[in-house]
C-alpha positions in Angstrom: -12.6 20.8 -6.0 -11.7 18.3 -8.7 -9.0 15.9 -7.8 -7.1 13.1 -10.1 -8.2 9.9 -9.1 -6.4 7.1 -11.0 -3.0 7.8 -9.7 -1.5 7.1 -5.8 -1.7 9.0 -2.7 -0.1 8.2 0.4 -2.7 6.7 3.1 -0.3 6.2 6.4 3.1 5.1 7.1 3.5 1.4 7.1 4.4 1.5 11.1 1.0 2.9 12.0 -1.1 0.4 10.4 -0.9 -2.2 13.0 -2.3 -5.7 12.7 -5.6 -6.4 14.3 -6.7 -2.4 14.0 -9.4 -0.4 12.1 -8.1 3.1 10.7 -11.3 5.3 9.8 -10.1 7.9 7.3 -11.1 10.2 4.8 -9.6 10.5 1.5 -10.5 12.8 -1.5 -14.5 13.2 0.7 -14.7 9.1 0.5 -14.7 7.2 3.9 -12.5 4.4 4.0 -11.2 2.1 6.5 -8.2 0.7 6.8 -6.6 -2.7 8.2 -3.8 -5.3 8.4 -4.5 -8.6 8.4 -2.7 -11.0 10.7 -0.7 -12.5 7.5 0.7 -8.7 7.1 -1.6 -8.4 4.1 -3.2 -4.5 4.3 -6.5 -3.5 2.8 -8.7 -0.6 2.2 -12.5 -0.8 1.9 -15.7 1.7 1.7 -16.1 2.7 5.1 -20.1 2.1 4.7 -22.0 -0.6 6.1 -24.4 -1.5 2.8 -27.0 -2.7 5.5 -27.8 0.4 7.8 -24.4 2.6 6.9 -22.8 2.7 9.8 -18.9 3.3 10.4 -17.2 0.0 9.7 -14.2 1.2 11.0 -16.3 1.4 14.7 -16.2 -2.6 14.6 -13.6 -5.3 15.3 -11.5 -7.7 13.1 -12.2 -11.1 13.5 -10.2 -14.1 12.8 -7.4 -11.6 11.6 -8.8 -10.8 8.1 -12.3 -9.6 8.5 -14.2 -6.7 9.6 -17.2 -7.3 11.8 -19.6 -4.6 11.6 -20.2 -2.7 15.1 -24.9 -2.3 14.3 -25.4 -6.1 13.1 -22.2 -7.8 12.7 -22.2 -8.4 9.0 -19.0 -9.2 8.6 -16.6 -8.3 5.1 -13.4 -9.8 4.0 -10.6 -7.9 2.2 -11.9 -8.0 -1.5 -15.0 -6.2 -0.2 -17.3 -9.3 -0.1 -19.9 -9.5 2.8 -18.9 -13.3 4.1 -21.1 -13.7 6.7 -24.8 -12.5 7.9 -25.5 -13.7 11.5 -28.9 -13.4 11.1 -32.4 -15.3 10.4 -31.5 -17.9 7.7 -28.1 -16.5 7.1 -28.4 -15.2 3.3 -26.0 -13.1 1.7 -27.5 -10.2 -0.6 -25.8 -9.7 -3.7 -25.6 -6.0 -2.4 -24.1 -6.5 0.8 -20.4 -6.1 -0.4 -18.5 -2.5 -0.3 -16.0 -0.8 -2.5 -12.3 -1.9 -2.3 -9.6 0.4 -3.3 -5.9 -1.2 -4.7 -3.1 -0.9 -1.9 0.4 -0.4 -2.0 3.6 -0.7 0.1 6.1 1.0 -0.6 8.6 3.7 0.6 7.5 2.5 4.3 4.2 4.0 3.3 0.8 2.4 2.3 -0.1 4.1 -0.8 -3.8 3.7 -1.7 -5.5 4.4 -5.6 -8.7 6.0 -5.7 -9.5 6.0 -9.3 -11.5 3.2 -11.3 -8.7 2.3 -13.6 -6.4 -0.5 -13.1 -4.2 0.4 -10.6 0.0 0.9 -12.1 2.3 0.5 -8.8 5.2 1.6 -11.4 3.3 5.1 -11.0 4.4 5.6 -7.5 7.5 8.2 -7.5 10.9 7.1 -6.4 11.3 7.9 -2.8 13.4 5.1 -2.5 15.5 6.5 0.7 12.9 6.0 3.3 12.9 2.0 2.6 13.5 0.5 5.8 16.7 -1.1 4.4 18.1 2.0 2.2 21.0 2.5 4.6 19.9 6.0 5.1 19.9 7.7 8.5 15.9 8.4 8.3 14.4 10.8 10.8 10.6 10.0 12.5 8.1 9.4 10.2 6.0 11.7 11.3 2.2 13.3 9.9 -0.6 16.3 10.7 -3.8 16.4 9.9 -3.9 20.6 8.0 -6.6 22.5 8.0 -6.2 23.4 4.8 -6.5 22.4 0.6 -3.8 20.2 0.0 -3.1 22.7 -2.8 -2.3 25.0 -0.5 0.4 23.4 1.0 1.8 22.0 -1.7 2.0 25.6 -3.1 3.6 26.5 0.4 6.5 23.7 -0.4 7.2 24.8 -4.3 7.9 28.5 -3.1 10.3 28.2 -0.4 11.2 31.9 -0.4 8.7 32.0 2.5 11.8 30.6 4.7 13.3 33.6 4.9 10.4 35.1 6.7 8.0 32.1 8.1 11.2 30.4 9.1 13.3 33.3 10.2 16.3 31.8 12.2 15.5 28.6 11.6 15.3 27.5 7.7 16.3 31.3 7.0 16.8 34.6 7.3 16.7 37.9 5.8 19.9 37.3 4.4 18.5 34.6 2.6 15.6 36.6 0.6 17.6 36.9 -2.5 18.3 33.7 -4.3 19.4 32.6 -7.8 16.6 30.8 -8.6 15.5 28.3 -12.2 13.2 25.7 -12.5 13.0 22.6 -15.0 10.0 20.3 -15.9 11.0 16.7 -16.8 7.7 14.8 -17.6 5.4 16.1 -15.2 8.0 16.2 -12.5 8.7 19.8 -11.6 11.9 21.0 -9.9 12.5 24.9 -8.3 16.0 25.5 -7.6 17.0 28.4 -5.1 20.6 29.2 -4.1 21.7 31.8 -1.7 25.8 32.3 -1.3 28.0 33.5 1.2 24.7 33.7 4.3 24.9 33.4 7.7 23.7 30.1 8.4 20.3 28.7 9.5 19.9 27.5 12.7 18.5 24.1 11.0 21.9 23.6 9.2 24.1 24.8 12.1 22.8 22.3 14.1 24.1 19.7 11.5 27.2 21.2 9.9 29.7 23.0 12.2 27.8 24.6 14.7 29.6 27.8 14.9 27.5 30.0 13.1 29.9 31.3 10.2 28.9 32.1 6.8 27.8 28.9 4.5 26.2 28.5 0.6 22.7 27.3 1.0 20.8 25.5 -1.7 17.5 24.0 -1.8 15.7 22.1 -5.0 12.2 21.0 -4.2 10.8 18.6 -6.7 7.1 17.6 -7.3 5.6 14.8 -8.9 2.1 14.1 -9.8 -0.2 14.3 -7.8 1.3 15.8 -4.4 4.8 13.9 -3.2 7.5 16.1 -2.7 11.1 16.2 -1.8 13.8 18.8 -1.0 16.8 18.4 -1.2 18.1 21.3 0.8 21.7 22.1 2.4 24.7 24.2 3.2 28.1 24.2 2.4 31.4 26.6 2.9 31.1 29.2 0.5 32.5 28.5 -3.1 33.0 24.7 -1.6 30.9 21.4 -3.4 28.1 20.4 -1.8 29.6 17.2 -1.3 31.6 19.1 1.5 28.6 20.3 3.2 25.3 18.9 4.9 21.9 18.6 4.8 18.5 16.9 4.4 16.3 15.2 1.8 12.8 16.6 3.3 10.1 14.3 2.0 6.3 15.3 1.9 3.3 13.3 1.0 0.0 15.6 0.7 -3.2 13.6 0.6 -6.7 15.4 0.3 -8.9 14.8 2.9 -11.6 17.3 1.8 -11.8 20.3 -0.3 -10.4 21.9 3.0 -8.3 19.7 4.9 -5.5 17.2 3.9 -3.6 14.9 5.6 0.7 15.7 5.6 3.2 12.6 6.0 6.7 13.6 6.3 10.3 12.7 7.3 13.9 13.8 6.4 16.9 11.8 5.5 20.3 13.0 6.0 22.5 13.6 3.2 26.6 13.5 4.3 26.1 13.2 8.1 28.6 14.9 10.0 29.2 12.7 13.0 29.6 14.3 16.3 29.4 10.8 18.6 27.2 9.8 21.0 24.9 11.0 22.9 24.9 14.3 20.4 24.4 12.0 16.9 21.2 11.0 18.8 20.0 14.5 20.0 20.6 16.3 16.8 18.6 13.5 14.5 15.8 14.3 17.3 15.9 18.1 17.0 16.2 17.5 13.6 12.3 15.8 13.6 11.2 18.7 16.1 12.2 21.4 14.5 10.2 20.3 11.3 7.1 19.1 13.1 7.3 22.8 14.5 8.2 24.4 11.3 5.1 22.8 9.6 2.6 22.6 12.4 3.4 26.0 14.2 4.1 27.9 11.9 3.1 26.5 8.2 -0.4 25.6 9.3 -1.2 28.5 11.2 -0.6 30.8 8.2 -2.3 28.3 5.6 -4.8 27.6 7.7 -5.5 31.4 7.6 -5.3 31.5 4.1 -8.0 28.7 3.9 -10.6 30.3 6.2 -10.6 33.9 4.3 -10.5 32.3 1.1 -13.4 29.7 2.0 -15.4 33.0 3.8 -15.1 35.3 0.9 -15.4 32.4 -1.9 -12.3 33.1 -3.4 -10.4 31.7 -6.0 -7.0 30.4 -6.5 -5.9 33.8 -9.0 -3.4 35.5 -6.4 -0.9 38.4 -7.9 1.7 36.4 -9.6 5.6 37.7 -8.3 8.5 35.9 -9.7 8.8 33.2 -6.8 6.0 31.6 -7.9 7.1 30.2 -10.7 7.0 26.4 -9.1 3.5 26.9 -8.0 2.2 28.0 -11.0 3.9 25.3 -13.1 2.7 22.5 -11.0 -1.0 23.7 -10.8 -0.7 23.8 -14.8 0.0 20.3 -14.9 -1.7 19.1 -12.4 -5.5 20.7 -14.0 -4.1 19.4 -17.7 -4.3 16.0 -15.8 -7.2 16.2 -14.1 -9.0 17.7 -17.3 -7.7 14.8 -19.3 -9.0 11.8 -16.7 -12.0 13.2 -16.7 -12.4 14.1 -20.8 -11.8 10.1 -20.7 -14.3 9.0 -18.4 -17.1 10.9 -20.1 -15.8 9.7 -24.1 -15.8 5.7 -22.2 
């Protein structure tokens, strides 16, 4: 699989990268070690010691800012330079260095730049609502390792008609199969909008809205930003009423390729127009929202997507499926991504 490299991918939630720990992960088929120094700064290095190729994440963080290889004790700082060789005359060979990957902390995530061009923080999509001091109610910042290509997961999110079947009773039902649907593109950002009117309220939204099972208008707008960042503006309101009188969530989704057939899936939800029921109900609703979202992604989406991946891998199937009207979102983002990857590769060849 070819990847867009000169762009930002979500590496890890900031809260999960704790000072003093080494975390080994694979991004775009490249092994990387992440760490936070004692001063709070974050670093990402190639996870392969140049001496005998031992995984650096198996080592220890010393002096609050340097990785000591577990095998022979060579030490590397946050710039990737070897700063200590404890053996012999302690000479440090010129080749004793590892690649460093640019990192930026923003929107309560650590973002990694996998390309060879200068990293541009302005290219990180806008997810300000996730900020620690945004003032919004943010659910659990969660993640999964998905046993499927990141593109298959994006396909799943860009075609939310599946909620009527795969998430029946939670996020949809037979009554939400039909919907007014349209697509918009602004630059390389794609939005797919669905609206189902006068339908039974899905269980997830009944939990947050009136808790009476009554009919609602149910909207969902999924936004895709390069390369694999999505936000789903979804909610319910009384039939015919403006959305401002309803409630819902902004669902945040960040897909980062691990290998060609696996990926990391970071997700969280921001409440919009939250209805207050008082404590302890409000806290119970917040926890239930996080639990239901994880259940939908892990126990429902992943099972089907993992099945897709296994069948496609075993049969050598390329992504050329039969196309339906509901596929406008997946088809549009894939065309954009393919064009950007080709342009990047052509530019590298020309250089």
